[in-house]
Steps between C-alpha positions, in 0.01 A plus 500: 500500500253710295544881479203703627324717238554873540289802435718782372388860439711696242432873494686821569195737520419599864123527425481158338701345779267650763193385291642140489572500874125564560399194291422168671804315372805365685821635350836329558718753321482854377750601229556799273682289236444133405675256269317200361780285646374592853162344434409129525208294388207556732607847608268803444629833388283809527581835343531688177755317291642532146343244270829302453539457878133403545545241219817358660325470832197325352729264307636381836145400608484789743193724533500864389246750631507848354366817654223610269328833476389757250731804530323827447687746282521745793708247697748411221864556607414521866561273795157388616417466865330194650176701520522603136555139401188408697314784329581362149408146612839340503492123517732195472433291188676179411655471154659215317757648260654297223777618269427411133813406308 
C-alpha cells in the first residue's frame, strides 16, 4: 500500500497563515514546528524554513516552497497581516536546496 503525498504548511505567523489559506492549494496539515523526519518523498512543504531544514527536506525528494517577498524597512520586526503581504506581492516559490559538504 502506497502512502499518499501530503501538503504541509509550516508557519507560526498569523498573517502568513491567513495569506496561505487564501491561495488555491489543498493543505493536509498545518504545523508551527516541523522535523525533517516527518516529511517523506513526494510531500510538499510550504513556509519560511531555516536553510538546513529546507536542505534536509529536499534531500528526501520532497518539494519546498518558500514564501517570497521584499520586506520594506518600515515593516521590519513587525507581524504582517494578510493584506500587507498582498501589498508587498507575497508569492510561493519553489526552491531546491542542497547542502554542500
